C-alpha positions, -999 to 999 in steps of 0.1 A, spaced: 375 250 527 395 244 495 401 208 506 364 202 510 358 214 474 386 192 462 372 162 481 337 169 469 349 172 433 369 139 436 338 122 450 316 135 422 342 124 396 344 89 411 307 87 412 304 98 376 329 71 365 310 45 384 277 56 368 294 55 334 307 21 340 274 8 352 257 24 322 281 5 299 274 -28 317 237 -21 315 239 -13 278 258 -46 272 232 -66 292 204 -50 273 221 -59 241 225 -95 252 188 -96 262 178 -81 229 198 -108 210 183 -136 231 148 -123 224 155 -120 187 169 -156 186 138 -168 205 115 -151 181 134 -166 151 131 -201 166 94 -196 173 89 -185 137 107 -215 124 88 -238 147 55 -223 135 66 -228 99 75 -264 106 42 -270 124 24 -256 94 43 -280 71 35 -309 93 -2 -299 94 -3 -297 56 14 -331 53 -11 -347 77 -40 -332 57 -26 -345 25 -20 -380 40 -56 -380 54 -70 -372 20 -49 -400 4 -60 -425 31 -96 -416 25 -91 -422 -13 -75 -455 -5 -103 -465 17 -128 -457 -10 -108 -477 -36 -106 -506 -12 -144 -505 -6 -150 -505 -44 -126 -534 -48 -145 -553 -21 -178 -546 -39 -163 -558 -72 -150 -589 -56 -184 -596 -41 -201 -592 -75 -175 -614 -92 -180 -640 -65 -218 -639 -71 -213 -643 -109 -189 -672 -104 -213 -689 -80 -240 -689 -108 -219 -713 -128 -221 -750 -119 -188 -768 -119 
């Protein structure tokens, strides 16, 4: 009967060591996953910031293009008026 207790104790000790080893591996894996998720979150944040910068630049460019279009329209009107004035003179 003493041998059975010894065998059982050895079995439990081995199982405990295996559980401890698996726990360490699981902890390491969870740590790696946590790091990967953190890196992904940081990349997503930077991408969001860059997208916001691009949006702002596009908005500014759109405003400037609208201003240029208005200026070009005014120049066309002035050129038309100037042409009308010049046509009044006989050469």
